[in-house]
C-alpha positions in Angstrom: 88.8 86.6 73.3 86.5 85.3 70.1 87.6 82.6 67.7 86.7 81.7 63.9 86.2 79.1 64.6 86.9 77.8 60.5 91.2 78.3 61.6 90.8 78.7 64.8 92.3 82.0 64.8 92.3 84.9 67.9 89.2 87.8 65.9 92.6 90.3 67.0 94.6 88.8 64.3 92.3 88.8 62.0 91.1 92.3 62.8 95.5 93.0 62.2 96.2 91.4 59.4 97.9 89.5 60.2 96.9 85.5 59.4 99.1 82.6 59.6 100.2 81.3 56.1 98.9 79.2 54.6 101.1 76.4 55.3 100.3 76.9 59.0 96.5 76.3 58.1 94.4 73.4 58.7 93.7 72.7 55.3 97.5 72.8 54.1 98.3 70.4 57.1 95.5 68.2 55.9 96.9 67.9 52.3 100.7 67.3 53.8 98.9 64.4 56.0 97.6 62.9 52.9 101.3 63.2 51.0 102.8 60.8 53.7 99.8 59.1 53.7 100.1 58.5 50.1 104.1 58.2 49.8 103.3 55.1 52.8 101.0 53.3 51.4 102.7 53.4 47.9 105.7 51.6 50.5 108.5 54.6 49.6 110.6 56.0 51.6 111.4 60.3 51.5 114.6 58.5 50.5 113.5 57.0 47.0 111.4 59.1 46.4 113.2 61.8 46.4 115.4 59.8 44.2 112.8 59.7 41.9 112.4 63.4 41.3 115.7 64.4 41.3 115.9 65.7 44.4 117.7 65.8 47.6 115.8 63.8 50.7 115.4 67.5 52.7 113.1 68.7 49.4 110.8 65.9 50.6 111.3 65.9 54.4 110.4 69.6 54.2 107.4 69.7 52.0 106.2 67.1 54.8 107.1 68.7 58.2 105.4 71.9 56.1 108.7 73.6 56.1 108.4 74.2 52.4 105.3 74.4 50.0 104.5 72.7 46.7 103.9 74.4 44.0 101.3 73.0 41.3 103.7 71.8 39.4 105.2 69.7 42.0 102.5 68.0 42.9 101.5 66.3 39.5 105.5 65.5 39.8 105.2 64.3 42.8 102.1 62.1 42.3 102.9 60.6 39.2 105.8 59.1 41.4 103.5 58.1 44.0 101.6 56.2 41.8 98.4 58.3 43.6 95.2 58.7 41.2 94.6 62.4 41.5 91.2 62.2 41.5 90.6 59.9 44.4 93.7 62.0 46.0 91.1 65.2 45.6 88.3 63.7 46.0 89.7 63.4 49.2 90.8 66.6 50.5 87.6 68.2 49.6 85.5 65.2 51.0 87.9 66.1 54.5 87.6 70.5 53.8 85.8 71.4 51.5 86.0 73.6 48.6 87.1 77.1 48.4 84.4 79.8 49.3 83.3 82.0 46.7 
């Protein structure tokens, strides 16, 4: 079986057009890891972050576990709550996973 080395997805899955959701791609997994690391570095619990966002704790838990996707505006609100330097966050992400190919 031939694998696509970028995502480790079997070639037959790609051929049939059965792609995993973006929640399960390596890039999004690393994005989630960065978010968890940022929260922990800020010394905040999921409950504290949720309170600051005026959301239930399950909201934070779900995006950290990959059960829910963050959109751009949610991400921007979150980095503000976490006190994250967005430029450094993005630079770390790009350093690890690169930029999308055109």
